[in-house]
Each structure stands twice: as C-alpha cells, then as structure tokens.
VEXDO-960783 format. One record per residue (C-alpha): residue in three letters; x, y, z. Coordinates in steps of 0.5 Angstrom, whole numbers, padded with zeros to 4 digits, always signed. Layout:
BEGIN
AlaXYZ ...
! end
This chain:
BEGIN
Met+0040+0099+0011 Ser+0037+0105+0007 Asp+0029+0105+0006 Ser+0030+0103-0001 Asn+0034+0097+0001 Val+0029+0095+0006 Ala+0023+0096+0001 Ala+0027+0092-0004 Ala+0028+0086+0001 Ser+0021+0086+0003 Lys+0019+0086-0004 Gln+0023+0080-0005 Thr+0021+0076+0001 Ala+0014+0077-0001 Arg+0015+0074-0008 Glu+0018+0068-0004 Leu+0012+0067+0000 Met+0008+0068-0006 Ile+0012+0063-0011 Pro+0015+0058-0006 Lys+0022+0055-0009 Phe+0022+0049-0012 Ser+0025+0043-0008 Phe+0028+0037-0011 Arg+0028+0034-0005 Lys+0021+0035-0003 His+0018+0033-0010 Gly+0023+0028-0012 Gly+0018+0022-0012 Leu+0014+0026-0018 Ile+0020+0028-0021 Ala+0022+0021-0021 Leu+0015+0019-0024 Leu+0016+0024-0030 Val+0023+0021-0031 Ile+0021+0014-0032 Leu+0014+0016-0036 Ala+0019+0020-0041 Phe+0024+0014-0041 Asn+0018+0009-0043 Ile+0015+0014-0048 Ala+0021+0014-0052 Val+0024+0007-0051 Thr+0019+0002-0049 Pro+0015-0001-0054 Asn+0007+0000-0054 Phe+0008+0004-0048 Leu+0002+0009-0050 Gln-0003+0003-0052 Met-0009+0003-0047 Gln-0007-0005-0046 Thr-0001-0003-0043 Leu-0004+0003-0039 Phe-0009-0002-0036 Val-0004-0008-0034 Asn+0000-0002-0030 Ile-0006+0000-0027 Ser-0008-0007-0025 Gln-0001-0008-0022 Val-0001-0001-0018 Ala-0008-0002-0015 Thr-0006-0008-0011 Ile+0001-0005-0009 Ala-0002+0002-0007 Ile-0008-0001-0003 Val-0003-0005+0001 Ala+0002+0001+0002 Val-0004+0006+0004 Gly-0005+0001+0010 Met+0003+0000+0011 Ser+0004+0008+0011 Leu-0001+0008+0017 Val+0003+0002+0021 Ile+0010+0006+0019 Ala+0007+0012+0022 Thr+0006+0009+0029 Gly+0014+0007+0028 Gly+0012+0000+0027 Ile+0012-0005+0021 Asp+0008-0010+0018 Leu+0012-0016+0014 Ser+0005-0020+0014 Val+0001-0017+0009 Gly+0003-0022+0003 Ala+0001-0027+0007 Val-0005-0024+0009 Met-0007-0023+0002 Ala-0006-0030+0001 Val-0010-0032+0007 Ala-0016-0028+0004 Gly-0015-0030-0003 Ala-0015-0037-0001 Leu-0021-0036+0003 Ala-0026-0033-0002 Pro-0026-0039-0007 Ile-0028-0044-0002 Ile-0034-0040+0000 Phe-0037-0038-0006 Gln-0036-0045-0009 Ser-0038-0048-0003 Ser-0045-0052-0002 Leu-0048-0045+0001 Gly-0045-0041-0004 Val-0048-0045-0010 Glu-0055-0046-0007 Tyr-0055-0038-0005 Pro-0050-0035-0010 Val-0052-0028-0008 Ala-0050-0029-0001 Gly-0044-0033-0003 Leu-0042-0027-0007 Val-0043-0022-0001 Leu-0040-0027+0004 Ser-0034-0029-0001 Val-0032-0021+0000 Leu-0034-0020+0007 Val-0031-0026+0011 Pro-0024-0026+0008 Val-0023-0018+0009 Leu-0026-0020+0016 Val-0021-0025+0017 Ala-0015-0021+0014 Ala-0018-0015+0020 Leu-0017-0021+0025 Cys-0010-0022+0023 Gly-0008-0015+0024 Leu-0011-0015+0030 Phe-0007-0021+0032 Asn-0001-0017+0030 Gly-0003-0011+0034 Thr-0004-0015+0040 Leu+0003-0018+0040 Val+0006-0011+0039 Cys+0001-0007+0044 Val-0001-0011+0049 Leu+0005-0016+0049 Lys+0010-0011+0047 Val+0013-0015+0042 Gln+0018-0012+0037 Pro+0013-0010+0031 Ile+0018-0014+0026 Ile+0018-0020+0030 Ala+0011-0020+0032 Thr+0009-0019+0024 Leu+0014-0024+0022 Ile+0010-0030+0026 Leu+0004-0029+0020 Phe+0009-0028+0015 Ile+0012-0035+0016 Ser+0005-0038+0018 Gly+0000-0034+0014 Arg+0002-0037+0008 Gly+0002-0044+0011 Ile-0005-0043+0013 Ala-0007-0041+0006 Met-0004-0047+0003 Val-0007-0052+0008 Met-0014-0049+0007 Thr-0013-0050-0001 Asn-0009-0057+0000 Gly-0003-0054-0003 Gln-0007-0054-0010 Leu-0009-0048-0015 Gln-0016-0046-0014 Thr-0019-0044-0021 Phe-0026-0042-0022 Asn-0031-0039-0027 Met-0035-0033-0023 Pro-0036-0027-0027 Ser-0039-0023-0021 Phe-0033-0024-0017 Ser-0028-0023-0023 Leu-0031-0016-0024 Leu-0027-0014-0018 Gly-0021-0015-0022 Thr-0023-0014-0029 Gly-0029-0009-0028 Lys-0029-0002-0031 Ile-0032+0004-0029 Leu-0032+0010-0035 Gly-0027+0005-0039 Phe-0022+0005-0033 Pro-0020-0001-0029 Phe-0025-0002-0023 Gln-0019-0003-0018 Gly-0016+0003-0020 Trp-0022+0007-0018 Leu-0022+0003-0011 Ala-0015+0004-0010 Leu-0016+0012-0011 Gly-0022+0012-0007 Ile-0019+0008-0001 Ala-0013+0013-0001 Ala-0018+0019-0001 Val-0022+0016+0005 Val-0016+0014+0009 Ala-0012+0021+0007 Trp-0018+0025+0010 Ile-0018+0020+0016 Val-0011+0022+0017 Gly-0012+0029+0016 Lys-0018+0031+0019 Thr-0020+0026+0025 Leu-0018+0026+0032 Phe-0015+0019+0030 Gly-0011+0022+0025 Arg-0008+0027+0030 Tyr-0007+0021+0035 Leu-0004+0017+0030 Leu+0002+0022+0028 Ala+0003+0024+0035 Ile+0004+0017+0037 Gly+0009+0016+0032 Gly+0012+0023+0033 Asn+0013+0022+0041 Glu+0009+0016+0044 Lys+0011+0018+0051 Ser+0009+0025+0050 Ala+0002+0023+0046 His+0001+0018+0052 Leu+0002+0024+0057 Ala-0003+0028+0053 Gly-0008+0023+0054 Ala-0008+0020+0047 Pro-0011+0012+0047 Val-0004+0010+0044 Arg-0006+0002+0045 Lys-0012+0003+0041 Val-0010+0007+0036 Lys-0004+0003+0034 Ile-0008-0003+0034 Ala-0013+0000+0029 Ala-0007+0002+0025 Tyr-0005-0006+0024 Val-0013-0008+0023 Ile-0013-0003+0018 Cys-0007-0005+0014 Gly-0009-0012+0015 Ser-0016-0011+0012 Leu-0013-0007+0006 Ser-0009-0013+0005 Gly-0015-0017+0005 Ile-0018-0013-0001 Ala-0012-0013-0005 Gly-0011-0021-0004 Leu-0019-0021-0007 Ile-0017-0017-0013 Val-0011-0021-0015 Val-0015-0027-0015 Ala-0021-0024-0018 Ile-0016-0022-0024 Asn-0013-0029-0025 Ser-0020-0032-0024 Ala-0015-0037-0020 Ser-0012-0037-0013 Asp-0005-0040-0012 Ala-0004-0039-0004 Ala+0004-0040-0006 Arg+0004-0034-0010 Ile-0001-0029-0008 Gly+0002-0023-0005 Asn+0009-0026-0006 Leu+0014-0020-0004 Met+0008-0015-0003 Glu+0011-0013+0004 Leu+0017-0011+0000 Asp+0013-0007-0005 Ala+0009-0004+0000 Ile+0015-0002+0004 Ala+0018+0001-0002 Ala+0012+0005-0004 Ala+0011+0008+0003 Val+0018+0010+0004 Val+0019+0013-0003 Gly+0012+0017-0002 Gly+0015+0020+0004 Ala+0014+0016+0010 Val+0019+0016+0015 Leu+0021+0009+0018 Ser+0022+0012+0025 Gly+0014+0014+0025 Gly+0010+0021+0025 Arg+0008+0022+0018 Ala+0003+0018+0014 Pro+0003+0021+0007 Ile-0002+0017+0004 Phe-0002+0020-0003 Gly+0005+0020-0003 Ala+0004+0012-0002 Val+0000+0012-0008 Leu+0006+0016-0012 Gly+0011+0011-0009 Ala+0007+0005-0012 Met+0007+0008-0019 Ile+0014+0009-0019 Ile+0015+0002-0016 Gln+0011-0001-0021 Leu+0013+0003-0027 Val+0021+0001-0025 Lys+0019-0006-0025 Tyr+0015-0006-0032 Thr+0020-0002-0035 Leu+0026-0007-0034 Leu+0022-0013-0036 Ala+0019-0009-0042 Asn+0026-0008-0044 Gly+0029-0015-0043 Val+0032-0014-0036 Ala+0031-0020-0031 Asp+0026-0020-0026 Glu+0032-0021-0021 Val+0035-0014-0023 Ala+0028-0011-0022 Leu+0029-0013-0014 Ile+0036-0010-0014 Ala+0033-0004-0017 Lys+0027-0004-0012 Ser+0032-0004-0006 Met+0036+0002-0009 Ile+0030+0006-0009 Ile+0029+0005-0002 Val+0036+0006+0000 Ala+0035+0013-0004 Ala+0029+0015-0001 Val+0032+0014+0006 Tyr+0038+0018+0004 Ile+0033+0023+0002 Gln+0030+0023+0008 Gln+0036+0023+0012 Ser+0038+0029+0008 Arg+0032+0033+0010 Lys+0033+0032+0017 Glu+0040+0036+0017 
! end
C-alpha cells in the first residue's frame, strides 16, 4: 500500500472515530419513540394538548419508577413478579394510616407515616424476595411468585375487599401536585432514575451489581458480597414499587387493592427490556428503562385513543418484548 493510501485510510479512520456511525440497533428505542410521537401528532386527536401530556406523564411515571427497580433485579440475572402486588399493599396501607385515629388527631404525623410506613413495608417485601432467592436459593421467578399471589390477597384483607376513598389534599399532592407546571410524579421519576443511574455508574455497589449479573461465580471469587448486593437490588425494587403504589392512590384519591398495580410486572419488565436490560443479567440501563416506559405507555395510549381495545394493547406489549429480545440476541451475534 502506498503512503498516499495509508494517509487516506488513516484520515477515514479518524473521521469514523470522531463521528461514530449511527446504529439502528443501538438507538432502536429512541427511534421507536420518535416514530410513535410522529404518528400520534399526525393521527391521534388532541395529542398535543397539555391535558394529554399530563395524563401520559402520570402514567409513565409509575411505570418508570417500577422499571428502574426492575432493571436492578434483572441486572443480577433475576426477575420480580411481585411488584404489582407490592404496589397494592403500599397503596392499601397509606389510607389506613392517615384515616386512623392517630392520623386524624395528628395530621402531620399521620401524613408522614402514611408515606414512610408503606415504603418500609414494601422494602420488607423486597427483603423477603431477596432472602428467598439468595439465602434459600429459590429460583427468582418462583420466589417472587409467592408475593405475586399472596401480596394482593394481603392488601384485600387489609381493606376488607372494599374500595377506600378519601379526601386528603396534602397526600393527594403526591399524585396531583405540579412543579414548574408539570406533574410532581414526573419530576420524582426523573429524580429517582438520576440517583439510581449514579449509584449504578459511580459506586462500588453498582460495579458489584453488574459484575454479579455478568458472572456471579467470578464476582464471588473476586470478593464481591454477592448475597448482600442481590438482596439490596430486591429491596430497592420493592421500595420503588411501594412509592409507585402511593402515587397511584394519590392520583385517584382512592385505594382499590384489587386493581392497584394490576399487570404492572408486565409493564415494568417490558420497559426494562425495551430499554436495553438483558434478561441474563450484567446490564442496568436506568434511563433506558425510563425510555422503555415511555414507549410502553405511548403504545397503550395510541391504541386506546384510536379506538383499539385494551386487550389488543396487551398483545402489542408482548410483541414489543419479543422485538426487544430479538434485537438483544442479534447484538450478540
């Protein structure tokens, strides 16, 4: 090869390094989001109205918060099917606390406890799941299936199977409040995602988390506290599910244990996978999970707003998961 050809090849390589090639596989989620947005702007009535934006933010926030926690569990090579039931438990517990005699007599204390106690109980649910997986060596799908079945039953027993309605403006701000004109829960979801992304990317816990998901035996031999990290992932996932349950209750000013978080595990897993999480573990793209939550919600909204039955939306979600898994597999080849 002549010197001129070598120089030309070097310049071409330098340009490729400076301007990376755009990868449809790598940016498939973003492209899908832009396509859905463009379709809705062109076809869906009233899509650009602020009310529509607020409704979608409210729905996306709860999915995103749970999907962030789910991403941590998936990063360890696990799965959590109990997130919807944990939401129901937290959502059922909050009104019981601030409507109790203590909550009525001391409204500030009742308000604080109605937030802290449900989240703490949700964290204990995550601890239960993590203990089954890490200590008793139960398969994650089986371990979390226990609370998936019993958790909602516990919530319904707590409420006697009745719809709990309430008028508690200070608590309802969690679901109806606004900051700079946008729903509070949207800001909360972004804040949680930012904190968790920092933890995953910048802390020793985050490095351990990804190492364990990549190769648990090697991480253990390298001195990583495998059991503690995996349990912590389930605890965080449970806590975030509890927060999401409180948001749902606050939005509706009512707690229905039979419906809170129903099929949320499907949405959370779909959002995490669409956002780039690998079911075998080793990756935790937190903002990817938020992007996946936006896609899942907009797909559902697009279908419903254009007169398509909700059952079809479930089929669409399953197709999205299949497509995301296919893209993951093609990346490995």
